[in-house]
Backbone as JSON, one array per atom type, in Angstrom:
{
  "sequence": "MRMLEKDRKLGETLCEMRRVLVAFSGGVDSTFVLKRAHQELGSDNVLAVVVASELFRKEEFEGAVNLAKQMNIPVLETEIQELEEDAIVANTPDSWYYSKKMLYNHLNKLAKQRGFYYVLDGMIMDDLDDFRPGLKARTEAGVRSILQEADLYKREIRILAKELEVPVWDKPASCSLASRVPYGTRITKHNIDQVNQAEQYIQTLGFSVVRVRHHGDVARIEALPEDIVALLASKEKIGRKLQSLGFAYVSVDLFGYRVGSMNEVIDEKQQHSEVG",
  "N": [[37.72, 60.66, 49.92], [38.45, 57.26, 49.31], [39.2, 54.49, 51.52], [41.27, 52.69, 50.6], [42.45, 54.24, 48.66], [43.51, 56.23, 50.23], [45.41, 54.75, 51.62], [47.1, 54.09, 49.54], [48.04, 56.61, 48.87], [49.45, 57.11, 51.2], [51.52, 55.22, 50.96], [52.86, 56.26, 48.71], [53.78, 58.7, 49.71], [55.57, 57.81, 51.67], [57.5, 56.54, 50.08], [58.62, 58.74, 48.81], [59.98, 59.87, 50.91], [62.16, 58.25, 51.59], [64.2, 57.64, 53.72], [63.35, 56.95, 57.01], [62.65, 57.72, 60.42], [60.77, 56.32, 62.94], [58.64, 57.29, 65.48], [57.93, 55.14, 67.89], [55.41, 53.57, 69.64], [54.12, 51.21, 70.03], [51.41, 51.07, 69.87], [48.38, 50.8, 67.87], [48.38, 52.77, 65.82], [51.04, 53.88, 65.47], [52.29, 51.47, 64.98], [51.14, 50.66, 62.6], [52.1, 52.7, 60.92], [54.85, 52.07, 61.07], [54.88, 49.48, 59.97], [53.97, 49.94, 57.33], [55.94, 51.69, 56.45], [58.15, 50.02, 56.52], [57.38, 48.15, 54.61], [57.43, 49.72, 52.27], [59.99, 50.85, 52.19], [61.96, 49.18, 53.23], [64.26, 47.37, 55.45], [66.75, 48.67, 55.83], [66.25, 51.34, 55.66], [64.51, 52.22, 57.58], [63.86, 53.03, 60.93], [62.78, 52.09, 64.07], [62.06, 53.9, 66.91], [61.93, 53.64, 70.32], [60.83, 55.25, 73.1], [61.59, 55.62, 76.42], [60.01, 56.82, 79.39], [59.31, 58.46, 82.52], [56.63, 58.83, 82.66], [55.27, 56.95, 81.27], [54.24, 53.53, 81.1], [56.5, 50.96, 82.05], [56.02, 48.44, 81.04], [54.72, 49.01, 78.65], [56.76, 50.17, 77.18], [58.63, 48.04, 77.01], [57.02, 46.21, 75.66], [56.69, 47.48, 73.18], [59.31, 47.52, 72.17], [59.79, 44.75, 71.93], [57.8, 44.12, 70.06], [58.64, 45.5, 67.74], [60.98, 44.09, 67.22], [59.87, 41.58, 66.75], [58.63, 42.12, 64.38], [60.78, 42.23, 62.76], [62.19, 44.62, 62.38], [64.6, 47.18, 62.56], [65.39, 48.51, 65.77], [65.64, 51.11, 68.15], [66.38, 51.78, 71.47], [65.68, 54.29, 73.77], [65.61, 57.18, 76.02], [63.79, 59.79, 77.78], [63.73, 62.45, 80.21], [61.16, 63.44, 81.66], [60.17, 64.34, 84.11], [62.07, 66.03, 85.01], [61.68, 68.43, 83.88], [60.31, 71.43, 84.6], [58.17, 72.77, 83.4], [56.64, 70.72, 82.45], [56.09, 69.18, 84.72], [54.54, 71.02, 86.13], [52.01, 70.73, 85.09], [50.01, 72.08, 83.5], [47.59, 73.06, 80.95], [49.34, 73.71, 78.86], [51.49, 72.07, 79.34], [51.52, 69.73, 77.87], [52.43, 70.58, 75.42], [55.13, 71.17, 76.02], [56.01, 68.65, 76.75], [55.77, 67.18, 74.35], [57.48, 68.71, 72.83], [59.98, 68.22, 74.02], [60.18, 65.48, 73.42], [60.09, 65.43, 70.53], [62.32, 67.02, 69.86], [64.35, 65.43, 70.83], [64.05, 63.16, 69.2], [64.55, 64.27, 66.67], [67.23, 64.91, 66.92], [68.35, 62.34, 67.14], [67.66, 61.34, 64.62], [69.16, 62.98, 62.91], [71.76, 62.3, 63.71], [71.89, 59.68, 62.81], [71.38, 59.7, 60.14], [68.77, 59.8, 59.03], [66.06, 61.07, 57.16], [63.53, 62.0, 57.82], [61.33, 62.35, 60.64], [58.73, 60.44, 61.86], [55.44, 60.41, 63.25], [52.57, 58.95, 64.98], [50.16, 60.32, 64.81], [46.69, 60.79, 64.15], [43.69, 61.46, 62.17], [41.55, 61.6, 63.95], [42.69, 62.74, 66.19], [42.56, 65.44, 65.85], [40.19, 66.24, 66.84], [40.27, 66.64, 69.52], [41.66, 68.4, 72.39], [44.83, 69.28, 71.67], [47.73, 70.3, 72.38], [50.2, 69.38, 71.64], [50.33, 69.34, 68.89], [51.25, 71.77, 67.98], [53.91, 71.73, 68.84], [54.81, 69.6, 67.31], [54.58, 70.64, 64.69], [56.39, 72.77, 64.81], [58.75, 71.34, 65.14], [58.99, 70.03, 62.77], [58.18, 67.44, 62.41], [56.57, 64.69, 60.83], [53.22, 63.82, 60.47], [52.09, 61.36, 59.01], [49.81, 59.81, 58.76], [47.74, 61.55, 59.22], [48.23, 63.21, 57.06], [47.44, 61.54, 55.05], [44.79, 61.49, 55.53], [43.63, 59.62, 57.29], [41.56, 57.8, 59.52], [40.93, 56.39, 62.81], [39.22, 54.09, 62.73], [39.59, 53.25, 60.1], [42.31, 52.73, 60.04], [42.49, 50.59, 61.81], [41.17, 48.61, 60.32], [42.82, 48.4, 58.03], [45.22, 47.68, 59.28], [44.54, 45.21, 60.37], [44.18, 43.73, 58.04], [46.8, 43.64, 57.2], [47.8, 41.95, 59.02], [48.77, 42.97, 61.41], [49.7, 42.59, 64.69], [48.64, 44.11, 66.8], [46.29, 45.28, 66.02], [43.77, 45.66, 67.16], [44.29, 46.77, 69.61], [43.62, 48.5, 72.66], [43.54, 52.09, 73.09], [46.26, 53.96, 74.51], [47.8, 56.25, 76.83], [49.88, 58.94, 78.06], [50.59, 58.65, 81.51], [50.33, 60.96, 82.89], [48.0, 62.11, 82.05], [46.04, 61.35, 83.78], [45.95, 63.01, 85.92], [44.55, 65.94, 87.28], [44.61, 69.16, 85.65], [46.71, 71.65, 87.0], [47.4, 70.33, 89.29], [50.44, 69.28, 90.46], [52.67, 67.09, 88.76], [53.96, 64.15, 90.08], [56.33, 61.59, 91.01], [55.1, 59.96, 92.83], [52.21, 60.3, 92.58], [51.91, 59.45, 89.98], [52.78, 56.78, 90.14], [50.78, 55.81, 91.83], [48.37, 55.89, 90.22], [49.17, 54.24, 88.17], [49.64, 51.7, 89.41], [47.07, 51.26, 90.41], [45.47, 51.11, 88.07], [46.66, 48.92, 86.79], [46.06, 46.89, 88.58], [43.22, 46.77, 88.45], [42.95, 46.03, 85.81], [43.87, 43.41, 85.93], [41.64, 42.16, 86.83], [40.1, 41.76, 84.68], [39.28, 43.96, 83.19], [39.96, 45.54, 80.45], [40.05, 48.11, 79.4], [40.54, 50.87, 81.18], [40.66, 53.75, 83.26], [42.18, 55.44, 85.91], [41.51, 58.26, 87.45], [43.2, 60.82, 89.12], [42.36, 62.54, 91.88], [43.52, 63.96, 94.16], [42.81, 62.84, 97.32], [40.89, 61.27, 96.24], [40.05, 58.66, 94.05], [38.95, 58.41, 90.81], [37.3, 56.23, 88.88], [37.24, 55.28, 85.53], [35.58, 53.25, 83.28], [34.68, 51.18, 80.46], [31.33, 51.88, 79.39], [29.69, 49.59, 79.25], [30.94, 47.96, 81.03], [30.6, 48.86, 83.58], [28.7, 47.87, 85.45], [29.76, 45.33, 86.06], [32.16, 46.19, 87.11], [31.32, 47.49, 89.45], [30.42, 45.27, 90.81], [32.73, 44.26, 91.75], [33.48, 45.99, 93.7], [34.31, 45.94, 96.41], [36.87, 44.64, 96.65], [38.31, 46.19, 94.83], [38.07, 48.71, 95.99], [39.4, 48.32, 98.46], [42.0, 47.73, 97.57], [42.75, 50.11, 96.22], [42.62, 51.91, 98.31], [44.72, 50.95, 99.82], [46.77, 51.89, 98.32], [46.84, 54.51, 98.92], [44.66, 56.17, 98.43], [41.89, 57.84, 99.83], [39.22, 57.79, 99.19], [37.13, 56.11, 96.83], [35.73, 56.22, 93.68], [33.29, 55.65, 91.03], [33.03, 56.69, 87.74], [30.06, 57.54, 86.33], [29.57, 58.18, 83.71], [31.37, 56.78, 82.3], [34.34, 55.57, 80.49], [36.0, 57.94, 78.47], [37.84, 59.47, 75.86], [40.21, 61.91, 76.72], [38.98, 63.03, 79.01], [39.82, 64.69, 81.07], [40.14, 67.06, 79.8], [37.7, 68.21, 79.65], [37.14, 70.19, 81.45], [38.45, 72.39, 80.63], [38.23, 75.63, 79.42], [37.15, 77.23, 76.34], [38.8, 79.38, 75.71], [41.22, 78.8, 77.0], [41.95, 76.53, 75.57], [42.64, 77.49, 73.1], [44.73, 79.17, 73.52], [47.98, 80.66, 73.03], [51.15, 79.07, 73.31], [53.86, 79.91, 75.44]],
  "CA": [[38.68, 59.69, 49.43], [38.23, 55.95, 49.88], [40.26, 54.0, 52.41], [42.38, 52.12, 49.85], [43.12, 55.35, 48.0], [44.29, 56.87, 51.29], [46.56, 53.89, 51.88], [47.99, 54.23, 48.39], [48.69, 57.92, 49.05], [50.41, 56.93, 52.28], [52.67, 54.53, 50.39], [53.57, 57.17, 47.82], [54.47, 59.66, 50.56], [56.7, 57.12, 52.29], [58.53, 56.32, 49.06], [59.28, 60.02, 48.59], [60.79, 60.21, 52.08], [63.37, 57.45, 51.41], [64.74, 57.11, 54.98], [62.5, 57.53, 58.06], [62.69, 57.29, 61.81], [59.39, 56.28, 63.42], [58.4, 57.33, 66.93], [57.17, 53.91, 68.0], [54.87, 53.31, 70.98], [53.53, 49.88, 70.1], [49.97, 51.17, 69.65], [47.99, 50.44, 66.51], [48.68, 53.81, 64.85], [52.47, 53.9, 65.16], [52.65, 50.17, 64.42], [50.73, 50.7, 61.19], [53.1, 53.54, 60.24], [56.09, 51.31, 60.99], [54.68, 48.37, 59.04], [53.89, 50.46, 55.96], [57.26, 52.23, 56.11], [59.01, 48.86, 56.26], [56.96, 47.6, 53.32], [57.78, 50.59, 51.15], [61.38, 51.31, 52.19], [62.89, 48.12, 53.61], [64.88, 47.43, 56.78], [67.89, 49.58, 55.9], [65.81, 52.74, 55.59], [63.5, 52.47, 58.61], [64.3, 52.78, 62.31], [61.78, 52.29, 65.12], [62.65, 54.43, 68.15], [61.02, 53.5, 71.45], [61.31, 56.21, 74.1], [61.15, 55.4, 77.81], [59.75, 58.03, 80.18], [58.68, 58.17, 83.81], [55.19, 59.03, 82.53], [54.71, 55.82, 80.53], [54.5, 52.26, 81.75], [57.64, 50.16, 81.63], [55.5, 47.33, 80.25], [54.43, 49.52, 77.31], [58.07, 50.34, 76.55], [59.16, 46.71, 76.7], [56.16, 45.61, 74.65], [56.97, 48.1, 71.9], [60.61, 47.01, 71.73], [59.61, 43.35, 71.51], [56.98, 44.09, 68.85], [59.48, 45.89, 66.61], [61.87, 42.95, 66.94], [59.02, 40.54, 66.17], [58.36, 42.55, 63.0], [62.07, 42.23, 62.07], [62.51, 46.0, 62.03], [65.61, 47.73, 63.48], [64.78, 49.29, 66.85], [66.55, 51.81, 69.05], [65.81, 52.1, 72.77], [66.23, 55.52, 74.32], [64.76, 57.71, 77.09], [63.77, 61.21, 78.12], [63.46, 62.65, 81.63], [60.12, 64.47, 81.68], [59.97, 64.88, 85.46], [63.12, 67.03, 85.27], [61.25, 69.66, 83.2], [59.28, 72.02, 85.45], [57.0, 73.13, 82.6], [55.84, 69.5, 82.34], [55.66, 68.83, 86.08], [53.52, 71.98, 86.55], [50.74, 70.13, 84.68], [49.03, 73.02, 82.94], [47.28, 72.62, 79.58], [50.51, 73.88, 78.01], [52.51, 71.07, 79.64], [51.56, 68.76, 76.77], [53.3, 71.17, 74.41], [56.52, 71.0, 76.42], [56.3, 67.23, 76.72], [55.99, 66.81, 72.96], [58.67, 69.43, 72.36], [61.12, 67.44, 74.49], [60.22, 64.23, 72.65], [60.42, 65.67, 69.13], [63.7, 67.49, 69.77], [65.19, 64.25, 71.06], [63.97, 62.32, 68.0], [65.23, 64.96, 65.58], [68.67, 64.76, 67.16], [68.7, 60.97, 66.78], [67.55, 61.2, 63.17], [70.31, 63.65, 62.31], [72.96, 61.51, 64.02], [71.88, 58.39, 62.11], [71.18, 59.87, 58.71], [67.38, 59.63, 58.58], [65.63, 62.36, 56.64], [62.27, 62.43, 58.41], [60.78, 61.72, 61.84], [57.29, 60.22, 61.7], [54.69, 60.01, 64.44], [51.35, 58.2, 64.69], [48.96, 61.14, 64.96], [45.65, 60.46, 63.16], [42.69, 62.5, 61.99], [40.74, 61.7, 65.17], [43.38, 63.58, 67.17], [42.22, 66.84, 65.62], [38.91, 66.53, 67.49], [40.48, 66.85, 70.95], [42.63, 69.43, 72.74], [46.14, 68.68, 71.41], [48.82, 71.29, 72.29], [51.37, 68.76, 71.03], [50.35, 69.59, 67.46], [52.11, 72.95, 67.75], [55.29, 71.27, 68.99], [55.11, 68.77, 66.14], [54.76, 71.49, 63.53], [57.63, 73.5, 65.02], [59.88, 70.43, 65.01], [59.03, 69.49, 61.43], [57.84, 66.02, 62.42], [55.49, 64.41, 59.9], [52.11, 62.93, 60.86], [51.68, 60.95, 57.67], [48.45, 59.28, 58.76], [46.89, 62.72, 59.02], [48.44, 63.67, 55.69], [46.67, 60.64, 54.19], [43.39, 61.63, 55.93], [43.21, 58.33, 57.84], [40.91, 57.78, 60.82], [41.21, 55.19, 63.6], [38.47, 52.92, 62.25], [40.22, 52.82, 58.86], [43.63, 52.18, 60.37], [42.3, 49.25, 62.39], [40.82, 47.7, 59.22], [44.02, 48.19, 57.22], [46.19, 46.97, 60.11], [44.09, 43.82, 60.46], [44.47, 43.11, 56.74], [48.24, 43.44, 57.14], [48.12, 41.03, 60.12], [49.45, 43.67, 62.49], [49.16, 41.91, 65.88], [47.99, 45.02, 67.76], [45.28, 46.05, 65.27], [42.62, 45.98, 68.02], [44.78, 47.16, 70.93], [43.02, 49.74, 73.18], [44.42, 53.26, 73.12], [46.92, 54.29, 75.78], [48.25, 57.64, 76.86], [50.74, 59.29, 79.19], [49.94, 58.56, 82.82], [50.05, 62.32, 83.36], [46.63, 62.46, 81.68], [45.14, 60.95, 84.87], [46.05, 64.01, 86.99], [43.89, 67.18, 86.84], [45.43, 70.34, 85.43], [46.93, 72.45, 88.2], [48.02, 69.46, 90.29], [51.78, 68.96, 89.97], [52.96, 65.68, 88.49], [55.03, 63.61, 90.91], [56.54, 60.15, 90.86], [54.15, 59.3, 93.72], [50.85, 60.19, 92.05], [51.98, 58.62, 88.76], [52.84, 55.38, 90.59], [49.47, 55.44, 92.36], [47.41, 55.58, 89.17], [49.7, 53.1, 87.41], [49.37, 50.48, 90.15], [45.62, 51.09, 90.5], [44.97, 50.64, 86.78], [47.15, 47.58, 86.52], [45.3, 45.95, 89.4], [41.87, 46.62, 87.9], [43.07, 45.27, 84.57], [44.01, 41.98, 86.25], [40.3, 41.63, 87.1], [39.43, 41.53, 83.4], [38.83, 45.21, 82.57], [41.09, 45.92, 79.6], [40.04, 49.56, 79.22], [40.25, 51.5, 82.47], [41.47, 54.89, 83.66], [41.99, 55.9, 87.28], [41.82, 59.69, 87.5], [43.74, 61.14, 90.44], [41.85, 63.81, 92.42], [43.99, 64.04, 95.54], [42.43, 61.66, 98.09], [39.83, 60.55, 95.54], [40.31, 57.97, 92.78], [37.75, 58.33, 89.98], [37.54, 55.15, 87.92], [36.5, 55.26, 84.28], [35.6, 51.99, 82.53], [33.7, 51.2, 79.37], [29.97, 51.9, 79.94], [29.15, 48.23, 79.37], [31.67, 47.25, 82.09], [30.41, 49.51, 84.88], [27.99, 46.97, 86.37], [30.73, 44.33, 86.5], [33.13, 46.89, 87.95], [30.68, 47.69, 90.75], [30.33, 43.97, 91.48], [34.05, 44.03, 92.36], [33.79, 47.24, 94.4], [34.97, 45.75, 97.7], [38.31, 44.4, 96.5], [38.91, 47.35, 94.17], [38.15, 49.77, 96.99], [40.46, 48.01, 99.43], [43.3, 47.85, 96.9], [43.09, 51.5, 95.96], [42.91, 52.55, 99.61], [46.07, 50.55, 100.22], [47.71, 52.69, 97.53], [46.86, 55.86, 99.46], [43.43, 56.91, 98.18], [40.93, 57.75, 100.93], [37.9, 57.53, 98.63], [37.16, 55.5, 95.51], [34.45, 56.44, 93.0], [33.16, 55.2, 89.65], [32.43, 57.7, 86.88], [28.88, 56.95, 85.7], [29.6, 58.44, 82.27], [32.26, 55.8, 81.69], [35.58, 56.02, 79.88], [36.01, 58.68, 77.21], [39.15, 60.04, 75.6], [40.39, 63.32, 77.05], [37.97, 63.52, 79.97], [40.39, 65.77, 81.86], [40.05, 68.29, 79.02], [36.33, 68.71, 79.68], [37.05, 71.35, 82.33], [39.19, 73.51, 80.04], [37.33, 76.46, 78.62], [37.59, 77.42, 74.96], [39.89, 80.35, 75.66], [42.44, 78.1, 77.35], [42.32, 75.57, 74.53], [43.16, 78.18, 71.94], [45.79, 80.1, 73.9], [49.28, 80.38, 72.48], [52.13, 78.64, 74.29], [55.11, 80.62, 75.51]],
  "C": [[38.45, 58.33, 50.09], [39.46, 55.45, 50.63], [41.47, 53.48, 51.64], [43.15, 53.2, 49.08], [44.0, 56.1, 49.0], [45.56, 56.07, 51.58], [47.57, 53.98, 50.75], [48.74, 55.56, 48.48], [49.75, 57.84, 50.14], [51.68, 56.27, 51.76], [53.51, 55.43, 49.51], [54.38, 58.2, 48.62], [55.7, 59.04, 51.2], [57.84, 56.91, 51.29], [59.31, 57.61, 48.78], [60.24, 60.38, 49.72], [62.12, 59.46, 52.14], [63.96, 56.85, 52.69], [64.0, 57.76, 56.15], [62.78, 56.9, 59.42], [61.27, 57.38, 62.35], [59.35, 56.31, 64.93], [57.43, 56.2, 67.25], [56.74, 53.63, 69.44], [54.34, 51.9, 71.15], [52.02, 49.89, 69.99], [49.65, 50.92, 68.18], [48.43, 51.49, 65.48], [50.16, 53.82, 64.47], [52.94, 52.56, 64.6], [52.28, 50.09, 62.95], [51.7, 51.55, 60.38], [54.39, 52.75, 60.03], [56.0, 50.19, 59.97], [54.69, 48.86, 57.6], [55.24, 51.04, 55.52], [58.22, 51.09, 55.76], [58.66, 48.22, 54.92], [57.5, 48.41, 52.14], [59.29, 50.83, 51.05], [62.41, 50.24, 52.56], [63.62, 48.39, 54.92], [66.0, 48.46, 56.9], [67.48, 51.04, 55.99], [64.74, 53.11, 56.6], [64.09, 52.14, 59.97], [63.15, 53.07, 63.26], [62.5, 52.79, 66.37], [61.6, 54.36, 69.25], [61.61, 54.31, 72.61], [60.71, 55.89, 75.47], [61.0, 56.75, 78.51], [59.12, 57.62, 81.49], [57.15, 58.22, 83.72], [54.51, 57.96, 81.68], [55.1, 54.52, 81.21], [55.72, 51.55, 81.17], [57.18, 49.02, 80.72], [55.18, 47.76, 78.81], [55.73, 49.67, 76.52], [58.62, 48.98, 76.1], [58.34, 46.02, 75.61], [56.43, 46.17, 73.27], [58.31, 47.6, 71.33], [60.48, 45.59, 71.19], [58.8, 43.24, 70.22], [57.81, 44.47, 67.62], [60.42, 44.75, 66.22], [61.1, 41.81, 66.28], [58.72, 40.84, 64.7], [59.63, 42.6, 62.15], [62.46, 43.61, 61.55], [63.54, 46.53, 63.02], [64.96, 48.64, 64.51], [65.87, 49.89, 67.73], [65.82, 52.14, 70.34], [66.49, 53.34, 73.32], [65.3, 56.03, 75.42], [64.83, 59.22, 77.18], [63.36, 61.34, 79.58], [62.44, 63.78, 81.78], [59.93, 65.09, 83.06], [61.08, 65.86, 85.87], [62.77, 68.38, 84.64], [60.08, 70.27, 83.97], [58.02, 72.39, 84.67], [56.09, 71.92, 82.38], [55.26, 69.13, 83.69], [54.54, 69.75, 86.56], [52.12, 71.54, 86.16], [49.67, 71.17, 84.37], [48.62, 72.49, 81.56], [48.46, 72.72, 78.63], [51.59, 72.83, 78.25], [52.63, 70.03, 78.54], [52.42, 69.28, 75.63], [54.76, 70.91, 74.76], [56.94, 69.54, 76.43], [56.61, 66.78, 75.3], [57.23, 67.5, 72.39], [59.93, 68.68, 72.78], [61.29, 66.17, 73.66], [60.7, 64.49, 71.22], [61.85, 66.18, 68.95], [64.68, 66.33, 69.92], [65.2, 63.37, 69.8], [64.67, 62.97, 66.81], [66.74, 64.83, 65.7], [69.14, 63.36, 66.76], [68.66, 60.76, 65.27], [68.75, 61.82, 62.46], [71.58, 62.85, 62.51], [73.05, 60.26, 63.14], [71.52, 58.49, 60.63], [69.78, 59.56, 58.2], [66.81, 61.01, 58.26], [64.38, 62.9, 57.33], [61.99, 61.67, 59.71], [59.27, 61.64, 61.66], [56.65, 59.89, 63.03], [53.39, 59.32, 64.01], [50.07, 58.99, 64.87], [47.99, 60.86, 63.82], [44.62, 61.58, 63.09], [41.83, 62.68, 63.24], [41.36, 62.62, 66.21], [43.06, 65.06, 67.01], [40.94, 67.25, 66.32], [39.05, 66.81, 68.98], [41.49, 67.98, 71.14], [44.02, 68.84, 72.64], [47.22, 69.76, 71.27], [50.07, 70.72, 71.63], [51.45, 68.99, 69.53], [51.25, 70.77, 67.11], [53.57, 72.56, 67.84], [55.71, 70.43, 67.79], [55.42, 69.62, 64.92], [56.08, 72.26, 63.63], [58.85, 72.62, 64.76], [60.0, 69.84, 63.61], [58.78, 68.0, 61.35], [56.62, 65.81, 61.53], [54.48, 63.43, 60.49], [51.49, 62.41, 59.58], [50.31, 60.3, 57.62], [47.43, 60.41, 58.64], [47.01, 63.23, 57.59], [47.64, 62.82, 54.7], [45.19, 60.64, 54.56], [42.82, 60.33, 56.52], [42.68, 58.48, 59.27], [41.16, 56.42, 61.5], [40.5, 53.95, 63.04], [39.08, 52.37, 60.96], [41.57, 52.16, 59.12], [43.5, 50.79, 60.97], [41.97, 48.23, 61.29], [42.06, 47.37, 58.39], [45.07, 47.4, 57.99], [45.82, 45.49, 60.24], [44.4, 43.08, 59.16], [45.96, 42.81, 56.58], [48.74, 42.49, 58.24], [49.01, 41.68, 61.17], [48.87, 43.15, 63.8], [48.41, 42.81, 66.86], [46.85, 45.81, 67.1], [44.08, 46.45, 66.12], [43.04, 46.39, 69.43], [44.09, 48.45, 71.4], [44.04, 50.87, 73.2], [45.04, 53.43, 74.5], [47.44, 55.71, 75.69], [49.18, 57.83, 78.05], [49.96, 59.21, 80.49], [49.66, 59.94, 83.41], [48.63, 62.75, 83.04], [45.62, 62.07, 82.75], [45.09, 62.0, 85.98], [45.45, 65.33, 86.52], [44.88, 68.32, 86.63], [45.51, 71.16, 86.72], [47.5, 71.65, 89.34], [49.37, 69.0, 89.75], [51.94, 67.45, 89.8], [54.13, 65.24, 89.37], [55.18, 62.11, 90.63], [55.49, 59.4, 91.67], [52.76, 59.18, 93.09], [50.81, 59.41, 90.73], [52.0, 57.14, 89.13], [51.48, 54.92, 91.13], [48.49, 55.04, 91.25], [47.87, 54.37, 88.35], [49.36, 51.79, 88.11], [47.87, 50.2, 90.24], [45.06, 50.54, 89.19], [45.42, 49.21, 86.49], [46.4, 46.53, 87.34], [43.91, 45.71, 88.81], [41.9, 45.84, 86.6], [43.23, 43.77, 84.83], [42.66, 41.34, 86.55], [39.49, 41.45, 85.82], [38.93, 42.78, 82.7], [39.99, 45.77, 81.75], [41.19, 47.42, 79.38], [39.61, 50.21, 80.52], [41.19, 52.69, 82.66], [41.15, 55.2, 85.12], [42.46, 57.35, 87.34], [42.13, 60.07, 88.95], [43.25, 62.52, 90.89], [42.24, 63.92, 93.9], [43.69, 62.77, 96.31], [41.44, 60.78, 97.37], [40.35, 59.93, 94.24], [38.99, 57.87, 92.03], [38.01, 57.34, 88.86], [36.64, 55.32, 86.7], [36.68, 53.89, 83.63], [34.63, 52.12, 81.38], [32.29, 51.15, 79.95], [29.39, 50.51, 80.16], [29.83, 47.42, 80.48], [31.37, 47.79, 83.49], [29.71, 48.61, 85.88], [28.95, 45.92, 86.93], [31.78, 44.96, 87.41], [32.58, 47.08, 89.37], [30.55, 46.37, 91.52], [31.64, 43.62, 92.18], [34.46, 45.19, 93.26], [34.58, 47.03, 95.69], [36.47, 45.57, 97.53], [39.01, 45.54, 95.78], [39.11, 48.49, 95.17], [39.28, 49.54, 97.98], [41.85, 48.19, 98.81], [43.68, 49.3, 96.71], [43.32, 52.28, 97.25], [44.29, 52.18, 100.11], [47.15, 51.32, 99.46], [47.72, 54.15, 97.97], [45.64, 56.71, 99.16], [42.48, 56.74, 99.37], [39.55, 57.36, 100.41], [38.05, 56.99, 97.21], [35.78, 55.65, 94.88], [34.49, 55.87, 91.59], [32.44, 56.28, 88.86], [31.28, 57.07, 86.1], [28.81, 57.22, 84.19], [30.53, 57.48, 81.55], [33.49, 56.43, 81.07], [35.3, 56.81, 78.61], [37.37, 59.36, 77.09], [39.15, 61.51, 76.01], [39.41, 63.87, 78.07], [38.51, 64.65, 80.84], [40.33, 67.1, 81.11], [38.66, 68.92, 79.07], [36.19, 69.97, 80.53], [37.8, 72.56, 81.79], [38.23, 74.34, 79.2], [37.96, 76.73, 77.25], [38.76, 78.38, 74.86], [41.22, 79.68, 75.98], [42.9, 77.19, 76.23], [42.97, 76.25, 73.32], [44.22, 79.21, 72.28], [47.1, 79.69, 73.27], [50.23, 79.98, 73.61], [53.32, 79.56, 74.25], [54.97, 82.14, 75.49]]
}
């Protein structure tokens, strides 16, 4: 199916839904969903919900709220407490299921209270290529991933979003800060703050795409392959800063940034295990 045909199918699906609540993160995927929903259904039938969590940056939350307002779309600010759920804090592969379950249950409750018929998320076709326990939670909750239903991939969404003048059409992907901590290491406010501050500092040096993976005393930095040489040129100040945050050792991953690198150590049996 061609890209424009997929977009047309997306519009038809939205029209059938009539009133939708969009889980809005401010990334290109959920912003595209929100924009298209607003186009098809109008302001009275669309609500952007931005969810604060200890595992996401405050700046991302505030940016999403401001973006929805900039788009003249009604927005609701709310929060969940993921660090109060031991199944999430335990940081096993199944923790992503419990994280998404908490989120989707919260969104479904809000939708019911406010008279919205469907909850939409921004999952795309590319997400099917990685380990995604959250898909099970989504299906159980009845949340709709309409970009997947329309068979849309990231490259297509960026093109369509640019044509619609969506301001974040080229925004780099972001993810829960918990993704920086290896499975089996408990999630704490301390290690989340460490990786958050480390990444924000490196970004101030001009590296827009960076991940600091937390391996106890070791910080493993992932940057775009083309940025590694420049990153190494700043090794002294990066090393000193990260040591001041509590890391004893600082390393650079020579393979560079790639989505889901923490999932590389999960064997196939674990990836296909049932939750619960």
